[in-house]
C-alpha positions, 0 to 999 in steps of 0.5 A: 774607845774600841778597845773599851767596849763591852765584847762577848766571849763569842766575838773575842773568839771570833775576832781572835779567829779571823786574825789568826786565819788572815796571817795563815793566808798571808804566810802559808804559800810562803811557808809552801814555797820555802819548804819545797825548796828543800824537796828532793824531787825535780817538781815543786810538789807532793809527795815529799821526796826527801830533805836536799840542799841541792837546789842550793849547792847542786853541781850536778844536773838536773839537780843543779843549785842557785849557786852553780846556776849561771843564768840565774846568778847573771840575772841576780848581778843584773837585777842588783846593778838596775836596783842600786842605779834606781835607788840612788837616782830615786832617792836624788830626785825625791830628796829634790822634790821633798824640798821643793814641795815643802820649802817653796810656793809656786803658780802650778805647784798642785798640778805638778804634785798631781802629775808627780803621783800619776804614775802611781795610778798607772798600770805597770805594763801601761807604763812601760809600753808608753815609755817603750813607744816614746823612746823608739820614737824618738830613738828612730827619729834621731836615726832618720834625721841625724843617723844617731843611734842611741843605744840608751833609748833601745830596749835595755838595762838604761831603759830599765832603770829610767822606766822604773825610776819614773814610778819609784821616785814618787815613793822617795819623795812621799818618805822623804817629804813625810819626815822634812815636813816634821823638821823644825826650821828653827834649828837651821835658823840657828845654824845661820845666826851661827855663822854658816851658810844656807848650803852648810846648814842644810849638810849639817843640820837637815840632812842628818835629820833626814838620814832615816828617811833617806836610808828607808827610801833608799831600801823602798826604792830597792826593793821595789825595783829588785821586784818589779815585773810588768814594767821591766817586762816591756824594756827588757833587752838581752840581759834579763833582771832576775824576775824576767829570768825567772818568768822564762825558767817558769814558762819552761816547767816549775823546778824547786830551783825556782822555790829556792831563789824564792826563799833567797829573795824573802830572806833578802827583803827581811834583812833590808826591811829590819835595816830600814827599821833599824836606821828609823827607830835610830832616827 
């Protein structure tokens, strides 16, 4: 109905200008960040000193590039490790949760569903502090009572993975559950009538149908984990993921090296998003 309502020329031009300014507002900071990654200067600011690839491939200080900066490369590897762990756990538990809330009815289901959604509305820094305090108390109690020192409950990568998993798994559950609701269960019944067991019917009929949603949930979980800062800051140990490493560098003073890293992150995120769209369309 709305597109069919007659509009004056002024209203049409105004609406077009608003949409244009809106997308310029979104894209302009990214363009500026990307542009200064190629500035032949030690500072990401005007004036423009010339074009250079040194912030990507430079091997000598002060203009050492991303691919020669060991601390940044190590932080990228740490972030990939954490993101893969969080993504695998989130998709596995999200798949189980999707079946639980879509296929079964039980007492307290509504309360349990609300509790699952709760981490989405809790600020990340509060969630991180809560997990840190709880895990530290458990670790201290085990040490005081039994002299057991569980490193997994101390600040470090394990706690970072568990902390991110605590809220990212909710996103995976919603993504997979939305597709599972559209599934025609008569297809499973047909497989059962043909002699398949219940697990075989799910493995050969239901899971292939859910594959695009599972891939999408994996990509979303990976990206959310890779860029997470608030929760990670509270739980990180000596091995810092990329967001924490960039924050520490920023406290020392910004250089176009951070712009180069940001540009690579933008390109990587775009490729993963396109891959997710491709698999969803195939599904």
